[in-house]
C-alpha positions, 0 to 999 in steps of 0.5 A: 500500500502506498503512502497516499493510499494509507492517508486516504484510507485513514481519512475516508475509510477503505474504498472497497466494501466487504463482499457478501459471502455466500455459503449455501445456495440450494433447493429446499428438500424436506426430510420425512422427519420434518414432514411428520413434525410439520403435519403434527404441528398443523393439527395441533392447538399450538398451530390454531392459536398461532394462526388465530393470533396472526389473523387478529394481528393482521386485522389490527395492522389494517387499523394502524394498530400493533399487536403481537406478533407484529405484522408490517403491511405492504400495500401498493398498486401491484405488490401487496403483502406483509411481514411477520416479526418473530415473537419468541412466545410462539417458538422457532419451530412454529415460525419454520412450520408457518413458512411451509404452511403459508405455501400450502395455503396458497397452493390450495388456491390453484397455485403451483410451487415453482421454486423453493430455495435456501441461501446462507450468506454473510452480510456485514458480519451477520449470517443470514439464512433465507428460505424462499418459496415462489408460487405462480397461479396455474396458467390458462391459455385463454386471454385475458389470463386469470392471474388470481392474486399474482405471483406469490413469494414467501420468505423465512429469514433468520439472522445468526440462527435466530428467526427474524421475520416471514414475508409474503408478497403477491406481485400482480401483472398490469399487462392486458394479457391478464385479468385484474388481480383479485383483492389481496384481502381475500388471499390474506383471509384464506391464508389465515383461515383454519377451515381450509 
């Protein structure tokens, strides 16, 4: 390092940023053990209580009020969704199972799972684990095509082995080839319904 570089770095900091290190980038494959525990959770009182609490939190969030677990809403013309903050009282396993539960609920609306991916990377000293399900409506061939709620992306995010949030985003198409997207509220109601 030259003397000029040394002085420059002391005054302004290093010019290069620390690159993101990717440790894992793979397709999600659930073990039979995981699937058995997931099925048991879906039929448990823990699941019912959690889903009911989420629906109440969602309704409160629509009114601009907070309730645990906190839900942050995303509302725009072509993208709608929510992020559920981790609340320790429900436990880490419930959040992990909720991630797959949300995908299962969306699939019941005639959606297909296009991609399930897990990435593990380091960003600025934080190790981030992200699991993602990407779902699309089953496509018809007659235009305008029914896009239902649009494409749905669900993410489960941990930082340093601790859950932080689950996000669900529905992105619709403004294209003339597609029918107008259905109301996101109907999707949310279906997702948080225990009857489906």
